[in-house]
C-alpha positions in Angstrom: 0.0 0.3 0.3 1.1 3.4 -0.7 1.8 5.6 2.2 1.2 9.7 1.8 2.4 12.3 3.6 1.0 15.8 4.4 2.8 18.9 5.8 0.9 22.0 6.0 4.3 23.8 7.4 5.2 26.3 4.4 9.0 27.2 6.4 9.8 31.0 6.8 11.1 31.2 3.2 8.0 30.1 1.5 6.1 31.8 -1.6 2.9 29.4 -1.1 1.9 30.2 -4.8 4.7 28.5 -5.7 4.4 24.8 -7.0 7.8 22.9 -8.4 8.1 19.6 -9.1 11.7 17.8 -9.2 12.9 14.4 -10.0 15.0 11.8 -8.6 18.0 10.5 -9.6 17.2 6.8 -11.4 18.1 3.4 -9.6 21.5 2.7 -10.3 22.3 6.5 -10.3 23.0 8.2 -13.2 24.8 11.7 -12.9 22.9 15.2 -14.1 24.5 17.9 -16.0 24.3 21.1 -15.6 21.1 22.0 -16.2 20.6 24.6 -13.9 22.9 27.0 -15.5 21.1 29.4 -17.5 19.8 28.7 -21.2 22.5 30.6 -23.4 20.9 33.3 -26.0 24.3 32.6 -28.4 27.0 30.5 -28.2 29.2 33.0 -26.5 26.8 32.3 -23.1 27.1 28.5 -23.6 28.5 26.9 -20.4 31.9 26.5 -20.0 33.1 24.5 -16.8 36.5 26.0 -17.3 35.3 29.3 -18.4 33.4 29.5 -15.0 36.8 29.1 -13.5 37.2 28.5 -9.9 35.1 30.0 -7.7 33.5 30.6 -3.5 30.2 31.9 -4.2 27.4 33.0 -1.5 25.1 31.6 -3.9 25.4 28.8 -6.5 24.3 31.4 -9.7 26.4 34.1 -8.2 29.2 35.9 -10.6 28.7 33.7 -13.4 30.8 34.4 -16.0 28.7 32.9 -19.3 25.3 34.5 -19.7 24.2 37.9 -18.8 23.4 38.4 -15.5 20.1 39.8 -14.4 19.7 42.6 -12.5 18.5 42.7 -8.8 17.7 46.1 -8.8 16.3 45.9 -5.3 20.2 44.3 -3.5 22.3 47.6 -5.2 19.4 50.1 -4.1 19.3 48.8 -0.4 23.2 49.0 -0.4 23.3 52.2 -1.8 20.5 53.5 0.5 22.1 52.3 3.5 25.5 54.3 2.7 23.9 57.3 2.2 22.0 57.2 5.2 24.9 55.8 7.6 27.9 57.1 6.2 29.9 57.1 8.9 28.7 53.3 9.9 31.0 50.8 10.8 31.3 48.9 7.2 31.1 45.5 8.9 27.8 46.2 9.7 26.5 48.7 6.9 27.4 46.8 4.1 25.2 43.6 6.1 23.1 41.7 3.6 20.2 39.1 4.2 18.7 37.8 1.6 15.9 35.2 1.4 15.6 32.6 -1.5 12.5 30.8 -1.5 12.2 27.4 -3.3 9.1 25.2 -4.0 8.6 21.7 -5.7 6.2 19.2 -7.2 8.2 15.8 -8.2 6.7 13.4 -10.5 8.6 10.3 -11.7 8.0 6.9 -13.0 10.9 4.8 -12.6 12.0 1.8 -14.8 8.7 0.3 -13.8 10.0 -0.1 -10.0 9.1 2.7 -8.2 6.9 6.1 -8.5 8.7 9.0 -5.9 6.4 11.8 -5.8 7.1 15.3 -3.6 5.2 18.3 -3.3 8.4 20.3 -1.0 8.9 24.1 -0.3 11.6 25.8 1.6 14.8 27.9 0.4 17.9 29.4 2.0 18.5 32.4 4.2 21.7 34.0 3.7 23.7 36.4 5.5 26.9 38.1 4.4 28.6 41.1 6.4 30.9 44.0 4.8 34.3 44.0 5.3 36.3 44.3 8.8 39.2 46.6 8.2 38.6 45.3 4.1 40.0 42.0 5.6 37.6 39.8 7.2 33.9 38.7 6.2 31.3 36.8 7.5 29.0 34.7 5.6 26.3 31.7 6.6 23.7 30.4 4.9 21.1 28.3 6.3 18.7 26.0 3.8 15.3 24.1 4.4 13.4 21.7 2.7 9.8 21.0 4.0 7.2 18.5 2.7 4.4 19.9 1.9 3.4 16.3 0.0 5.1 13.1 0.2 4.5 9.6 -0.9 6.3 6.1 0.4 9.4 7.1 -2.4 9.7 10.4 -1.9 13.2 9.8 -0.3 14.0 9.0 -4.1 14.0 12.7 -5.1 17.0 14.0 -3.4 14.6 17.1 -2.0 14.0 15.3 1.2 15.9 12.7 3.3 15.9 9.4 2.6 13.4 8.4 4.6 10.9 11.4 3.4 11.4 13.7 6.3 12.4 17.9 6.2 15.6 18.8 6.4 16.9 22.0 7.8 20.6 22.5 7.7 23.6 25.3 8.2 24.9 24.3 5.1 27.1 27.5 4.8 29.3 29.3 7.8 32.4 30.9 6.7 34.9 33.4 7.4 36.9 35.4 4.0 39.9 36.7 5.0 41.8 39.6 1.9 45.5 40.0 2.3 48.0 40.5 -0.8 45.8 40.1 -3.5 44.6 37.0 -2.3 41.1 35.6 -1.1 41.1 32.8 1.7 37.6 31.6 2.5 37.7 29.0 5.9 34.5 26.8 6.8 31.5 25.7 5.2 30.6 27.1 1.9 30.0 26.4 -1.6 32.5 25.9 -4.4 32.5 25.9 -8.1 34.8 24.2 -10.0 34.5 21.6 -13.0 34.7 18.5 -10.8 33.3 19.7 -7.5 30.3 22.2 -7.7 26.9 23.4 -5.6 25.0 20.7 -8.4 21.8 23.1 -7.6 19.3 21.5 -9.0 17.7 20.2 -6.1 16.0 22.1 -3.0 19.3 22.3 -0.9 22.7 22.1 -3.3 26.1 20.4 -2.1 28.0 22.5 0.3 31.3 21.2 1.6 33.6 21.7 4.4 37.6 23.0 4.3 39.7 26.0 2.9 39.7 27.8 -0.4 42.6 30.3 -1.6 41.6 32.0 -4.8 42.8 35.0 -6.2 41.1 38.4 -4.6 39.6 39.9 -7.9 37.4 37.9 -10.0 34.9 38.9 -13.0 34.1 38.3 -16.7 37.3 40.1 -17.5 39.8 37.9 -15.2 42.6 36.5 -17.4 44.3 34.1 -15.1 42.4 32.0 -12.1 43.5 29.2 -9.6 42.6 27.6 -7.1 43.9 25.9 -4.2 41.7 24.1 -1.3 41.9 21.1 0.7 37.9 20.2 1.6 37.5 17.7 4.6 33.7 17.0 4.0 31.0 17.4 2.2 27.2 18.0 2.8 25.1 15.6 0.1 21.7 17.1 -1.0 19.3 14.8 1.0 21.4 14.8 4.2 21.5 17.6 7.0 25.0 16.5 8.1 28.5 16.7 6.6 30.2 13.3 5.4 34.1 12.6 4.1 34.6 12.5 0.3 36.0 8.9 1.0 32.5 8.1 2.0 30.9 9.3 -0.5 32.8 7.1 -2.6 31.6 4.2 -0.4 35.0 4.4 1.3 35.0 3.5 5.0 38.5 5.6 6.2 37.6 9.6 6.5 39.8 11.4 4.0 39.2 14.8 2.0 40.2 16.2 -1.4 43.5 18.2 -1.9 42.0 20.5 -5.4 44.5 22.1 -6.9 43.6 24.2 -10.8 44.5 27.3 -12.6 43.0 28.5 -15.8 43.3 31.5 -18.4 41.1 33.6 -20.6 42.1 35.8 -23.3 40.0 37.0 -26.4 37.2 34.4 -26.3 40.4 31.5 -25.6 39.8 29.6 -22.4 42.0 26.8 -21.3 42.9 25.6 -18.0 43.0 22.2 -15.7 42.3 21.1 -12.0 42.9 18.1 -10.3 41.2 16.2 -7.1 43.4 13.6 -4.5 41.7 11.4 -2.0 44.3 9.5 -0.1 44.2 6.2 -1.0 40.8 6.0 -2.7 40.8 8.5 -6.1 42.7 11.1 -8.3 40.8 13.1 -10.9 42.2 15.5 -13.4 40.7 17.1 -15.3 41.2 19.8 -18.6 39.7 21.8 -21.0 40.0 23.8 -24.1 37.2 26.3 -25.1 37.6 28.7 -28.1 34.7 31.7 -29.2 35.6 31.8 -33.2 36.7 35.7 -33.7 33.6 36.5 -36.1 30.4 37.9 -36.6 28.3 41.3 -37.1 27.6 44.4 -35.2 24.9 42.5 -33.2 27.0 39.6 -32.5 25.7 37.2 -35.2 26.1 34.3 -36.1 28.9 33.1 -33.6 30.6 30.0 -33.6 32.6 28.6 -30.6 34.3 24.8 -30.2 35.7 23.1 -27.3 37.2 19.9 -26.0 37.8 18.6 -22.5 38.7 15.3 -21.0 38.1 14.1 -17.3 40.5 11.4 -16.3 40.1 9.1 -13.1 42.2 6.5 -11.2 42.4 4.7 -8.2 45.6 5.9 -5.8 47.4 4.4 -3.1 45.6 1.8 -1.6 43.1 1.7 -3.8 40.0 1.1 -1.4 37.2 2.1 -3.9 35.5 -0.8 -5.0 36.4 -2.0 -8.3 40.2 -1.5 -7.9 42.4 -0.8 -9.6 41.3 0.7 -12.3 42.1 4.2 -14.9 38.9 5.5 -16.4 38.2 8.8 -18.6 35.4 10.9 -20.2 36.5 12.6 -23.2 33.7 15.6 -24.8 33.9 17.4 -27.8 31.5 20.1 -29.2 30.8 23.2 -31.5 28.2 25.5 -30.3 26.5 28.0 -32.9 24.3 30.7 -32.6 22.1 33.5 -34.5 19.5 35.9 -33.4 18.1 34.0 -30.3 19.2 30.4 -31.7 21.6 28.2 -30.2 22.5 24.9 -31.3 24.9 22.8 -30.0 26.2 19.2 -31.2 28.7 17.0 -28.5 30.4 14.0 -28.3 32.0 12.1 -26.0 33.6 8.8 -24.7 34.3 6.6 -21.5 36.7 4.6 -20.9 35.9 0.6 -20.9 37.4 0.0 -17.3 35.0 1.1 -15.6 32.0 4.2 -14.8 32.9 7.8 -13.5 32.7 8.8 -10.1 30.8 11.9 -9.8 29.2 12.2 -6.6 30.1 15.8 -6.0 28.8 17.7 -8.8 27.3 17.9 -12.0 28.5 16.4 -15.4 31.7 18.3 -17.0 30.7 16.4 -20.3 29.8 18.2 -22.9 27.4 15.3 -23.7 25.9 15.7 -20.6 22.4 15.6 -20.1 19.4 16.2 -17.7 19.1 12.7 -15.8 22.0 10.9 -17.5 25.9 12.0 -18.7 26.8 9.1 -20.2 29.0 8.4 -18.0 28.9 4.5 -17.6 32.1 2.5 -19.0 32.4 1.5 -22.8 29.5 4.0 -24.1 30.1 5.9 -26.7 27.5 9.1 -26.8 26.4 12.1 -29.2 23.9 15.1 -28.0 22.1 17.7 -30.4 20.5 20.5 -28.7 18.6 23.6 -29.9 17.3 26.6 -28.0 15.8 29.9 -28.5 15.7 33.3 -26.6 12.4 35.0 -27.4 13.3 38.3 -26.0 13.7 38.5 -30.3 9.8 37.9 -30.4 9.8 40.7 -27.4 9.2 38.0 -25.1 12.1 39.0 -22.7 13.4 36.3 -19.9 11.6 33.5 -21.8 13.5 30.8 -23.2 13.3 27.0 -24.4 15.5 24.5 -25.1 15.3 20.8 -26.5 17.9 18.3 -26.5 18.4 14.6 -27.3 21.7 12.3 -26.9 22.1 9.0 -27.4 24.7 6.4 -26.1 25.6 3.1 -27.2 28.3 0.5 -26.1 28.5 -3.1 -24.6 26.4 -3.7 -21.5 28.4 -5.5 -18.7 26.9 -5.9 -15.4 30.0 -5.1 -14.0 31.7 -2.0 -15.2 28.3 -0.3 -16.3 25.2 -2.6 -14.7 23.7 -2.7 -18.1 23.2 1.0 -18.5 25.2 0.9 -22.2 22.4 1.2 -25.0 20.4 4.5 -23.8 18.7 7.6 -25.2 17.5 10.9 -23.8 15.3 13.5 -24.6 15.2 17.1 -22.2 12.5 19.4 -22.7 13.4 22.9 -20.6 11.1 26.1 -21.0 12.5 29.1 -18.0 11.0 32.5 -17.2 13.5 34.7 -15.6 12.2 38.6 -15.7 15.0 41.2 -16.0 13.2 43.9 -14.5 9.8 45.2 -12.8 7.4 44.0 -10.3 8.8 40.3 -10.8 12.0 40.7 -10.6 14.0 37.8 -8.2 11.6 34.8 -10.1 12.5 31.9 -11.7 10.1 29.5 -13.0 11.5 26.2 -15.0 9.3 23.6 -16.5 11.2 20.4 -17.8 10.5 17.2 -19.1 12.3 14.2 -19.4 12.4 10.9 -20.9 15.3 8.4 -20.8 15.4 4.8 -22.3 17.6 2.0 -21.5 17.6 -0.7 -23.8 17.7 -3.7 -21.2 15.2 -6.4 -20.8 16.4 -7.1 -17.5 14.3 -4.1 -16.4 10.4 -4.4 -15.8 10.1 -1.2 -18.2 12.6 0.5 -20.7 11.4 3.8 -20.1 12.1 6.5 -17.1 9.8 9.7 -17.3 10.3 13.0 -15.2 8.7 15.9 -15.2 9.8 19.1 -13.1 8.0 22.5 -12.3 10.8 24.7 -10.7 9.9 28.1 -9.1 12.6 30.6 -7.4 12.0 33.7 -5.6 14.6 36.1 -4.2 14.0 38.7 -2.2 16.7 41.0 -0.6 15.9 41.9 3.5 18.9 44.0 4.2 
């Protein structure tokens, strides 16, 4: 018998009129691509992991370098008002910012003939950021919550609630940031945005991390050189309130963190960089990427073409305590992106090594062929993807965008290395409305449909389908 639970608590961050659907990950876990990234309006805005560089944002979509940023006039206005009203107040207090981000989901999934998770959840985050004390020290924190309004017996599989289908409230971020000698050092619980470790903000609560991170103090779209040095001790999964070690996240009993280093170079449409992630006695992951926007286009920037190639190499290290060791695998991908008058076309291919599937519990996929449910990361799988998006601003509908994508993967089904998830295809449809101004500024509505088919007779059904509607609303409080 199906168990249903209804909750009446909306939480202090809820905007009750907003309803959102989100999907669970399917059995034998397929990772997702960076589908929370804004839909591009041109090839120049297409997502590139290395173009985004290495940052420690307070919110997952802060300071993105690819797409046009949505102005938040209310936050800017509040800051200017404080500066004018209290010019003599210490900056540490005067520049304090307090912000509520509401998020509400309704989720429904049909999972290969097994379970049918459904969850209606609401909540969001409350963030605090002080000004700088003596232009040297800053405090930051974010409280996250997800509350069930409705949940059936399988709702815990959605990753929007705990594995038992219960609420989650957690202080996911609490850190101090130090500025010195052109550097920025962040210590404590924080968001990290790199190609392999990142917020993966496709659920109610993003991945957050605990440790110490060093990056350049001045960053932005005009940054030429980025670097990143970090030791992260723990991470917090999206469906848990507690932190755990990185080795635990890979199924290894000992408690080991991850040592991260990386650097990237950006100039004249050219982006190149690499990063490395080492977990003692477990796994080493290295990533490299070259991305280039071809130097042509008319006065309006059309047409535009962008090309790129990347590779993620993953191998067991030290005592090789991870299941399936020893092994050395990889995922390589390449793409071309072309745009004209609001239309953006992407074609991508990828290939995974035969020895093992890619392990990626700490962020979304860096593969250009990644889709909304599968990123074709299973061992021995070759894949291709085609997608087409359109920005309706060309028709006067500012903030409305649509994307359709289709991908196919094929290879040898192997119950040991890829769990028979080789031959597969996926269709993704995504509609986003994010007004750039007016009374609805701060609102983002997403409606998504996913159909993933795996050609494997061992499954009760060869199809997983999801329907998601995701509504976010940002309210600057201070």
